[in-house]
C-alpha positions in Angstrom: 15.2 58.9 24.0 18.5 57.1 23.0 18.8 53.8 24.4 21.8 53.4 26.5 22.8 49.5 26.1 25.4 49.6 28.9 22.7 50.1 31.6 21.3 46.7 30.0 24.5 44.9 30.1 25.0 45.7 34.0 21.5 45.2 34.9 20.1 42.6 37.3 18.2 40.5 34.7 16.0 38.6 37.6 12.4 39.3 37.5 11.8 39.8 40.9 13.8 43.2 40.7 12.4 43.9 37.4 10.8 47.4 39.1 14.5 48.2 39.5 15.3 47.5 35.6 16.8 50.5 33.6 13.9 51.9 31.5 15.2 50.6 28.1 15.2 47.7 29.3 11.7 47.6 30.7 10.6 48.7 27.4 12.7 45.9 25.4 10.7 43.4 28.2 7.2 45.1 27.4 7.8 44.9 23.7 9.2 41.1 24.1 5.9 40.1 26.3 3.5 42.3 23.9 4.2 40.7 21.1 4.2 37.1 22.4 1.0 37.8 24.2 -0.7 39.0 20.5 0.9 35.8 18.7 -0.8 33.8 21.4 -3.9 35.6 20.9 -4.0 35.2 17.4 -2.7 31.7 17.2 -5.0 30.4 20.1 -8.1 32.5 19.4 -8.4 34.6 16.3 -7.0 31.5 14.1 -9.8 29.6 14.0 -12.2 32.1 14.3 -10.8 33.6 11.1 -11.5 29.7 9.8 -15.0 30.2 11.0 -15.2 33.5 9.4 -14.4 32.3 6.1 -16.6 29.4 6.2 -19.7 31.5 7.3 -18.7 34.2 4.8 -18.7 31.5 1.7 -22.2 30.0 2.9 -23.3 33.8 3.1 -22.3 33.9 -0.6 -24.0 30.5 -1.0 -27.1 31.9 0.6 -27.4 34.8 -1.0 -26.8 33.2 -4.6 -29.7 30.8 -3.6 -32.0 33.7 -2.3 -31.6 35.9 -5.6 -32.6 32.7 -7.4 -35.8 32.0 -5.4 -36.4 35.7 -5.6 -36.2 35.7 -9.7 -38.5 32.5 -9.5 -40.9 33.9 -7.2 -41.1 37.6 -9.1 -41.8 35.6 -12.2 -44.1 32.7 -10.7 -47.3 34.3 -12.0 -45.4 34.4 -15.8 -44.0 30.6 -15.0 -47.6 29.8 -14.3 -49.4 31.6 -17.4 -46.5 30.0 -19.6 -47.2 26.5 -18.1 -50.8 27.0 -18.7 -49.8 28.1 -22.6 -47.8 24.8 -22.7 -50.0 22.5 -21.5 -52.3 23.8 -24.0 -50.1 23.2 -27.1 -49.3 20.0 -25.7 -52.9 18.8 -25.7 -52.8 20.3 -29.2 -50.2 18.3 -30.4 -51.3 15.5 -28.6 -54.6 15.6 -30.7 -52.1 15.4 -34.3 -51.0 12.3 -33.2 -53.0 9.2 -34.6 -54.4 6.8 -32.1 -54.6 3.1 -32.8 -58.1 3.3 -34.3 -56.7 5.9 -36.4 -54.0 4.3 -38.4 -55.8 2.9 -41.1 -57.1 6.0 -42.0 -54.0 7.6 -42.0 -53.0 5.0 -44.5 -56.0 6.0 -46.7 -54.8 9.2 -46.6 -51.9 8.8 -48.1 -52.8 6.0 -50.6 -55.5 8.9 -51.5 -52.7 11.5 -51.4 -50.4 10.0 -53.7 -53.0 8.7 -56.0 -54.2 12.6 -56.3 -50.8 13.5 -57.2 -50.5 11.2 -60.4 -48.5 8.5 -58.8 -48.3 5.0 -59.2 -47.9 3.0 -56.0 -46.5 -0.2 -55.8 -46.5 -0.4 -52.1 -47.6 1.0 -49.0 -47.2 -1.0 -46.0 -46.8 -0.8 -42.3 -43.4 -1.5 -40.7 -42.6 -2.8 -37.0 -43.7 -0.2 -34.3 -40.4 1.3 -32.6 -40.7 1.9 -29.0 -39.4 5.1 -27.7 -39.3 6.8 -24.4 -42.6 8.8 -24.4 -43.9 7.9 -27.9 -44.2 5.0 -30.6 -42.8 5.5 -34.1 -45.2 3.8 -36.5 -43.3 3.6 -40.0 -44.8 3.3 -43.0 -42.8 2.2 -46.3 -44.3 3.5 -49.5 -42.9 2.4 -53.1 -44.2 4.8 -55.6 -43.5 5.8 -59.0 -44.0 8.9 -61.1 -42.2 12.3 -62.4 -40.4 14.4 -59.9 -43.2 16.8 -59.9 -46.0 14.7 -58.8 -43.3 13.5 -56.2 -43.0 17.0 -55.1 -46.9 17.6 -54.5 -47.1 14.1 -52.4 -44.5 15.5 -50.3 -46.5 19.0 -50.0 -49.7 17.5 -49.3 -48.5 14.9 -46.5 -46.9 17.6 -44.5 -50.7 19.5 -44.7 -52.1 16.1 -43.2 -53.7 17.4 -39.7 -51.7 14.2 -38.4 -47.7 14.7 -37.7 -46.1 12.5 -40.1 -42.4 13.1 -41.3 -40.7 11.5 -44.0 -37.5 9.9 -44.2 -35.0 7.6 -46.2 -35.5 9.1 -49.4 -34.5 7.0 -52.1 -35.0 8.0 -55.7 -34.1 5.9 -58.8 -34.2 6.3 -62.5 -37.3 4.3 -64.2 -38.2 3.9 -67.6 -38.7 7.6 -69.4 -39.4 10.2 -67.6 -40.7 8.2 -64.7 -38.7 8.0 -61.2 -39.2 5.5 -58.7 -39.6 6.8 -55.2 -38.8 4.9 -52.1 -39.2 6.7 -48.8 -40.3 5.7 -45.1 -43.3 7.8 -43.4 -43.1 7.7 -39.8 -46.0 9.0 -37.8 -45.9 8.7 -33.7 -48.4 7.6 -31.1 -48.2 8.8 -27.8 -47.3 6.1 -25.0 -50.3 7.7 -22.8 -52.9 7.0 -25.6 
């Protein structure tokens, strides 16, 4: 079907006589009205709903992610509970390795005994000021001893085998007389604040 534009030129474009318009003009008018209706429908109705749909899709994605995480947690809940019990037992065991206030003099005696058993000569052993941390209190013990390198190695090894937690810090080794070396270090033990 070919459009005859001469018919459109001669046609009366009054809307009241639109029924007598040539077929080609009716098709063009219909196409314009249809296009405007589609555009207005999209602009006034659908575009807001598309924004709402996009928002809901994002919320759905977020909710799916949260659901998957919660499902994993729920699925592994029994394993987490068993792990929590094991961790509580381990924490109780570790807390037993921290000396209570009344046990610190005994720890001082243990370190003195270990030093003399290793063959070291003790110059001084003294407690430093307690250092408060968030969950525990740090108790420094300043140790000045002299002896051979191997004696010092035995001392360090025996301190590591104590039933209480003791860590050694700030090693300072100086040449003494002959084969003798002087050792200065800080042994730190810790007390749980809950005690």
